[in-house]
PyMOL commands that place a pseudoatom at each C-alpha (Angstrom):
pseudoatom trace, name=CA, resn=UNK, resi=1, chain=A, elem=C, hetatm=0, pos=[153.978, 8.666, 114.527]
pseudoatom trace, name=CA, resn=UNK, resi=2, chain=A, elem=C, hetatm=0, pos=[154.598, 9.919, 111.004]
pseudoatom trace, name=CA, resn=UNK, resi=3, chain=A, elem=C, hetatm=0, pos=[158.240, 10.295, 109.992]
pseudoatom trace, name=CA, resn=UNK, resi=4, chain=A, elem=C, hetatm=0, pos=[158.819, 12.265, 106.790]
pseudoatom trace, name=CA, resn=UNK, resi=5, chain=A, elem=C, hetatm=0, pos=[162.005, 12.585, 104.808]
pseudoatom trace, name=CA, resn=UNK, resi=6, chain=A, elem=C, hetatm=0, pos=[163.127, 16.220, 104.685]
pseudoatom trace, name=CA, resn=UNK, resi=7, chain=A, elem=C, hetatm=0, pos=[162.550, 16.398, 100.923]
pseudoatom trace, name=CA, resn=UNK, resi=8, chain=A, elem=C, hetatm=0, pos=[158.951, 15.234, 101.279]
pseudoatom trace, name=CA, resn=UNK, resi=9, chain=A, elem=C, hetatm=0, pos=[158.243, 17.848, 103.945]
pseudoatom trace, name=CA, resn=UNK, resi=10, chain=A, elem=C, hetatm=0, pos=[159.800, 20.574, 101.782]
pseudoatom trace, name=CA, resn=UNK, resi=11, chain=A, elem=C, hetatm=0, pos=[157.643, 19.509, 98.832]
pseudoatom trace, name=CA, resn=UNK, resi=12, chain=A, elem=C, hetatm=0, pos=[154.500, 19.572, 100.981]
pseudoatom trace, name=CA, resn=UNK, resi=13, chain=A, elem=C, hetatm=0, pos=[155.334, 23.058, 102.267]
pseudoatom trace, name=CA, resn=UNK, resi=14, chain=A, elem=C, hetatm=0, pos=[155.900, 24.353, 98.714]
pseudoatom trace, name=CA, resn=UNK, resi=15, chain=A, elem=C, hetatm=0, pos=[152.697, 22.753, 97.425]
pseudoatom trace, name=CA, resn=UNK, resi=16, chain=A, elem=C, hetatm=0, pos=[150.667, 24.159, 100.339]
pseudoatom trace, name=CA, resn=UNK, resi=17, chain=A, elem=C, hetatm=0, pos=[151.956, 27.682, 99.699]
pseudoatom trace, name=CA, resn=UNK, resi=18, chain=A, elem=C, hetatm=0, pos=[151.517, 27.522, 95.937]
pseudoatom trace, name=CA, resn=UNK, resi=19, chain=A, elem=C, hetatm=0, pos=[147.975, 26.129, 96.163]
pseudoatom trace, name=CA, resn=UNK, resi=20, chain=A, elem=C, hetatm=0, pos=[146.775, 28.839, 98.569]
pseudoatom trace, name=CA, resn=UNK, resi=21, chain=A, elem=C, hetatm=0, pos=[145.397, 31.804, 96.553]
pseudoatom trace, name=CA, resn=UNK, resi=22, chain=A, elem=C, hetatm=0, pos=[146.276, 34.216, 99.387]
pseudoatom trace, name=CA, resn=UNK, resi=23, chain=A, elem=C, hetatm=0, pos=[149.974, 33.776, 98.528]
pseudoatom trace, name=CA, resn=UNK, resi=24, chain=A, elem=C, hetatm=0, pos=[149.755, 33.843, 94.718]
pseudoatom trace, name=CA, resn=UNK, resi=25, chain=A, elem=C, hetatm=0, pos=[148.873, 37.487, 94.080]
pseudoatom trace, name=CA, resn=UNK, resi=26, chain=A, elem=C, hetatm=0, pos=[150.714, 39.634, 96.614]
pseudoatom trace, name=CA, resn=UNK, resi=27, chain=A, elem=C, hetatm=0, pos=[152.044, 43.172, 96.713]
pseudoatom trace, name=CA, resn=UNK, resi=28, chain=A, elem=C, hetatm=0, pos=[154.714, 43.880, 99.316]
pseudoatom trace, name=CA, resn=UNK, resi=29, chain=A, elem=C, hetatm=0, pos=[156.729, 46.994, 100.094]
pseudoatom trace, name=CA, resn=UNK, resi=30, chain=A, elem=C, hetatm=0, pos=[160.203, 47.206, 101.518]
pseudoatom trace, name=CA, resn=UNK, resi=31, chain=A, elem=C, hetatm=0, pos=[163.801, 48.227, 101.090]
pseudoatom trace, name=CA, resn=UNK, resi=32, chain=A, elem=C, hetatm=0, pos=[166.258, 46.269, 98.956]
pseudoatom trace, name=CA, resn=UNK, resi=33, chain=A, elem=C, hetatm=0, pos=[169.354, 44.850, 100.633]
pseudoatom trace, name=CA, resn=UNK, resi=34, chain=A, elem=C, hetatm=0, pos=[171.917, 42.143, 99.828]
pseudoatom trace, name=CA, resn=UNK, resi=35, chain=A, elem=C, hetatm=0, pos=[171.276, 42.574, 96.100]
pseudoatom trace, name=CA, resn=UNK, resi=36, chain=A, elem=C, hetatm=0, pos=[173.042, 40.020, 93.930]
pseudoatom trace, name=CA, resn=UNK, resi=37, chain=A, elem=C, hetatm=0, pos=[173.293, 40.203, 90.123]
pseudoatom trace, name=CA, resn=UNK, resi=38, chain=A, elem=C, hetatm=0, pos=[174.697, 36.861, 88.870]
pseudoatom trace, name=CA, resn=UNK, resi=39, chain=A, elem=C, hetatm=0, pos=[175.630, 36.348, 85.215]
pseudoatom trace, name=CA, resn=UNK, resi=40, chain=A, elem=C, hetatm=0, pos=[172.303, 34.559, 84.669]
pseudoatom trace, name=CA, resn=UNK, resi=41, chain=A, elem=C, hetatm=0, pos=[170.552, 37.954, 84.644]
pseudoatom trace, name=CA, resn=UNK, resi=42, chain=A, elem=C, hetatm=0, pos=[168.381, 37.055, 87.622]
pseudoatom trace, name=CA, resn=UNK, resi=43, chain=A, elem=C, hetatm=0, pos=[168.280, 39.356, 90.645]
pseudoatom trace, name=CA, resn=UNK, resi=44, chain=A, elem=C, hetatm=0, pos=[168.342, 38.019, 94.174]
pseudoatom trace, name=CA, resn=UNK, resi=45, chain=A, elem=C, hetatm=0, pos=[167.802, 40.315, 97.141]
pseudoatom trace, name=CA, resn=UNK, resi=46, chain=A, elem=C, hetatm=0, pos=[166.284, 40.695, 100.559]
pseudoatom trace, name=CA, resn=UNK, resi=47, chain=A, elem=C, hetatm=0, pos=[163.284, 42.955, 100.925]
pseudoatom trace, name=CA, resn=UNK, resi=48, chain=A, elem=C, hetatm=0, pos=[163.039, 44.351, 104.442]
pseudoatom trace, name=CA, resn=UNK, resi=49, chain=A, elem=C, hetatm=0, pos=[161.446, 46.884, 106.719]
pseudoatom trace, name=CA, resn=UNK, resi=50, chain=A, elem=C, hetatm=0, pos=[161.811, 47.608, 110.414]
pseudoatom trace, name=CA, resn=UNK, resi=51, chain=A, elem=C, hetatm=0, pos=[159.834, 44.492, 111.379]
pseudoatom trace, name=CA, resn=UNK, resi=52, chain=A, elem=C, hetatm=0, pos=[160.930, 41.738, 109.019]
pseudoatom trace, name=CA, resn=UNK, resi=53, chain=A, elem=C, hetatm=0, pos=[162.665, 40.583, 105.885]
pseudoatom trace, name=CA, resn=UNK, resi=54, chain=A, elem=C, hetatm=0, pos=[161.923, 38.314, 102.913]
pseudoatom trace, name=CA, resn=UNK, resi=55, chain=A, elem=C, hetatm=0, pos=[164.305, 36.717, 100.412]
pseudoatom trace, name=CA, resn=UNK, resi=56, chain=A, elem=C, hetatm=0, pos=[163.292, 37.533, 96.834]
pseudoatom trace, name=CA, resn=UNK, resi=57, chain=A, elem=C, hetatm=0, pos=[164.086, 36.268, 93.353]
pseudoatom trace, name=CA, resn=UNK, resi=58, chain=A, elem=C, hetatm=0, pos=[163.397, 38.459, 90.305]
pseudoatom trace, name=CA, resn=UNK, resi=59, chain=A, elem=C, hetatm=0, pos=[164.092, 36.312, 87.264]
pseudoatom trace, name=CA, resn=UNK, resi=60, chain=A, elem=C, hetatm=0, pos=[165.687, 37.708, 84.117]
pseudoatom trace, name=CA, resn=UNK, resi=61, chain=A, elem=C, hetatm=0, pos=[162.598, 37.560, 81.900]
pseudoatom trace, name=CA, resn=UNK, resi=62, chain=A, elem=C, hetatm=0, pos=[160.529, 39.599, 84.380]
pseudoatom trace, name=CA, resn=UNK, resi=63, chain=A, elem=C, hetatm=0, pos=[163.243, 42.048, 85.475]
pseudoatom trace, name=CA, resn=UNK, resi=64, chain=A, elem=C, hetatm=0, pos=[164.219, 42.821, 81.860]
pseudoatom trace, name=CA, resn=UNK, resi=65, chain=A, elem=C, hetatm=0, pos=[160.817, 44.548, 81.504]
pseudoatom trace, name=CA, resn=UNK, resi=66, chain=A, elem=C, hetatm=0, pos=[161.160, 46.441, 84.780]
pseudoatom trace, name=CA, resn=UNK, resi=67, chain=A, elem=C, hetatm=0, pos=[161.957, 50.144, 84.946]
pseudoatom trace, name=CA, resn=UNK, resi=68, chain=A, elem=C, hetatm=0, pos=[162.499, 50.081, 88.710]
pseudoatom trace, name=CA, resn=UNK, resi=69, chain=A, elem=C, hetatm=0, pos=[165.937, 51.024, 90.017]
pseudoatom trace, name=CA, resn=UNK, resi=70, chain=A, elem=C, hetatm=0, pos=[167.022, 47.819, 91.702]
pseudoatom trace, name=CA, resn=UNK, resi=71, chain=A, elem=C, hetatm=0, pos=[169.817, 48.885, 94.070]
pseudoatom trace, name=CA, resn=UNK, resi=72, chain=A, elem=C, hetatm=0, pos=[170.605, 48.347, 97.722]
pseudoatom trace, name=CA, resn=UNK, resi=73, chain=A, elem=C, hetatm=0, pos=[168.803, 50.912, 99.840]
pseudoatom trace, name=CA, resn=UNK, resi=74, chain=A, elem=C, hetatm=0, pos=[166.011, 51.573, 97.340]
pseudoatom trace, name=CA, resn=UNK, resi=75, chain=A, elem=C, hetatm=0, pos=[162.416, 51.396, 98.524]
pseudoatom trace, name=CA, resn=UNK, resi=76, chain=A, elem=C, hetatm=0, pos=[160.242, 49.327, 96.168]
pseudoatom trace, name=CA, resn=UNK, resi=77, chain=A, elem=C, hetatm=0, pos=[156.788, 47.823, 95.924]
pseudoatom trace, name=CA, resn=UNK, resi=78, chain=A, elem=C, hetatm=0, pos=[156.884, 44.392, 94.301]
pseudoatom trace, name=CA, resn=UNK, resi=79, chain=A, elem=C, hetatm=0, pos=[154.245, 41.997, 93.010]
pseudoatom trace, name=CA, resn=UNK, resi=80, chain=A, elem=C, hetatm=0, pos=[154.555, 38.244, 92.856]
pseudoatom trace, name=CA, resn=UNK, resi=81, chain=A, elem=C, hetatm=0, pos=[153.969, 35.028, 94.717]
pseudoatom trace, name=CA, resn=UNK, resi=82, chain=A, elem=C, hetatm=0, pos=[155.270, 33.325, 97.807]
pseudoatom trace, name=CA, resn=UNK, resi=83, chain=A, elem=C, hetatm=0, pos=[156.875, 29.911, 97.530]
pseudoatom trace, name=CA, resn=UNK, resi=84, chain=A, elem=C, hetatm=0, pos=[159.350, 27.603, 99.192]
pseudoatom trace, name=CA, resn=UNK, resi=85, chain=A, elem=C, hetatm=0, pos=[162.721, 26.858, 97.585]
pseudoatom trace, name=CA, resn=UNK, resi=86, chain=A, elem=C, hetatm=0, pos=[163.168, 23.206, 98.498]
pseudoatom trace, name=CA, resn=UNK, resi=87, chain=A, elem=C, hetatm=0, pos=[166.925, 22.744, 97.899]
pseudoatom trace, name=CA, resn=UNK, resi=88, chain=A, elem=C, hetatm=0, pos=[167.798, 25.339, 100.569]
pseudoatom trace, name=CA, resn=UNK, resi=89, chain=A, elem=C, hetatm=0, pos=[164.656, 25.177, 102.690]
pseudoatom trace, name=CA, resn=UNK, resi=90, chain=A, elem=C, hetatm=0, pos=[164.012, 28.886, 102.119]
pseudoatom trace, name=CA, resn=UNK, resi=91, chain=A, elem=C, hetatm=0, pos=[160.750, 30.755, 102.087]
pseudoatom trace, name=CA, resn=UNK, resi=92, chain=A, elem=C, hetatm=0, pos=[161.081, 33.010, 99.054]
pseudoatom trace, name=CA, resn=UNK, resi=93, chain=A, elem=C, hetatm=0, pos=[159.080, 35.645, 97.205]
pseudoatom trace, name=CA, resn=UNK, resi=94, chain=A, elem=C, hetatm=0, pos=[159.144, 35.375, 93.408]
pseudoatom trace, name=CA, resn=UNK, resi=95, chain=A, elem=C, hetatm=0, pos=[158.876, 38.885, 91.964]
pseudoatom trace, name=CA, resn=UNK, resi=96, chain=A, elem=C, hetatm=0, pos=[157.219, 39.498, 88.597]
pseudoatom trace, name=CA, resn=UNK, resi=97, chain=A, elem=C, hetatm=0, pos=[156.913, 43.308, 88.812]
pseudoatom trace, name=CA, resn=UNK, resi=98, chain=A, elem=C, hetatm=0, pos=[158.701, 46.044, 90.752]
pseudoatom trace, name=CA, resn=UNK, resi=99, chain=A, elem=C, hetatm=0, pos=[157.902, 49.725, 91.247]
pseudoatom trace, name=CA, resn=UNK, resi=100, chain=A, elem=C, hetatm=0, pos=[160.610, 52.084, 92.505]
pseudoatom trace, name=CA, resn=UNK, resi=101, chain=A, elem=C, hetatm=0, pos=[159.683, 54.367, 95.397]
pseudoatom trace, name=CA, resn=UNK, resi=102, chain=A, elem=C, hetatm=0, pos=[163.059, 56.066, 96.029]
pseudoatom trace, name=CA, resn=UNK, resi=103, chain=A, elem=C, hetatm=0, pos=[165.529, 55.668, 98.865]
pseudoatom trace, name=CA, resn=UNK, resi=104, chain=A, elem=C, hetatm=0, pos=[164.275, 53.664, 101.802]
pseudoatom trace, name=CA, resn=UNK, resi=105, chain=A, elem=C, hetatm=0, pos=[164.030, 54.901, 105.379]
pseudoatom trace, name=CA, resn=UNK, resi=106, chain=A, elem=C, hetatm=0, pos=[166.432, 52.238, 106.672]
pseudoatom trace, name=CA, resn=UNK, resi=107, chain=A, elem=C, hetatm=0, pos=[169.072, 53.278, 104.145]
pseudoatom trace, name=CA, resn=UNK, resi=108, chain=A, elem=C, hetatm=0, pos=[168.593, 56.961, 104.963]
pseudoatom trace, name=CA, resn=UNK, resi=109, chain=A, elem=C, hetatm=0, pos=[168.923, 56.222, 108.684]
pseudoatom trace, name=CA, resn=UNK, resi=110, chain=A, elem=C, hetatm=0, pos=[172.106, 54.219, 108.002]
pseudoatom trace, name=CA, resn=UNK, resi=111, chain=A, elem=C, hetatm=0, pos=[173.601, 57.094, 105.988]
pseudoatom trace, name=CA, resn=UNK, resi=112, chain=A, elem=C, hetatm=0, pos=[172.695, 59.584, 108.736]
pseudoatom trace, name=CA, resn=UNK, resi=113, chain=A, elem=C, hetatm=0, pos=[174.369, 57.407, 111.372]
pseudoatom trace, name=CA, resn=UNK, resi=114, chain=A, elem=C, hetatm=0, pos=[177.447, 56.943, 109.192]
pseudoatom trace, name=CA, resn=UNK, resi=115, chain=A, elem=C, hetatm=0, pos=[177.700, 60.703, 108.702]
pseudoatom trace, name=CA, resn=UNK, resi=116, chain=A, elem=C, hetatm=0, pos=[177.384, 61.363, 112.452]
pseudoatom trace, name=CA, resn=UNK, resi=117, chain=A, elem=C, hetatm=0, pos=[180.071, 58.772, 113.275]
pseudoatom trace, name=CA, resn=UNK, resi=118, chain=A, elem=C, hetatm=0, pos=[182.379, 60.266, 110.642]
pseudoatom trace, name=CA, resn=UNK, resi=119, chain=A, elem=C, hetatm=0, pos=[181.908, 63.716, 112.209]
pseudoatom trace, name=CA, resn=UNK, resi=120, chain=A, elem=C, hetatm=0, pos=[182.956, 62.196, 115.540]
pseudoatom trace, name=CA, resn=UNK, resi=121, chain=A, elem=C, hetatm=0, pos=[186.130, 60.930, 113.865]
pseudoatom trace, name=CA, resn=UNK, resi=122, chain=A, elem=C, hetatm=0, pos=[185.331, 57.247, 114.315]
pseudoatom trace, name=CA, resn=UNK, resi=123, chain=A, elem=C, hetatm=0, pos=[186.400, 56.420, 110.753]
pseudoatom trace, name=CA, resn=UNK, resi=124, chain=A, elem=C, hetatm=0, pos=[189.711, 58.271, 110.991]
pseudoatom trace, name=CA, resn=UNK, resi=125, chain=A, elem=C, hetatm=0, pos=[192.829, 56.140, 110.718]
for i in range(1, 125): cmd.bond("trace and resi %d" % i, "trace and resi %d" % (i + 1))
show_as sticks, trace
zoom trace
């Protein structure tokens, strides 16, 4: 029986992902949520659709060149690579390019639901 320290397993997972060419040149589409803009200039967000979600990091150097509107609810297509962030044990997508595609379907559905509930008076005091 092989017993690995957690750190060793995390390193092996990261190395396996980063050495597999299928995960080093990916385009994925989804809607931005949980966007965070720390003072570092990096952007952290979740890219999601109706079937799944992926944590993303868009580092300052790459996002400074981007013309995409990076806001919650925006639909984007991003390019980058998949990796594993060992300190937190997170699968993460490292974005190097983003293309804005407008408001996402999930955000539009949320706004429509919010509007309907407001009409029903559910937000009244």
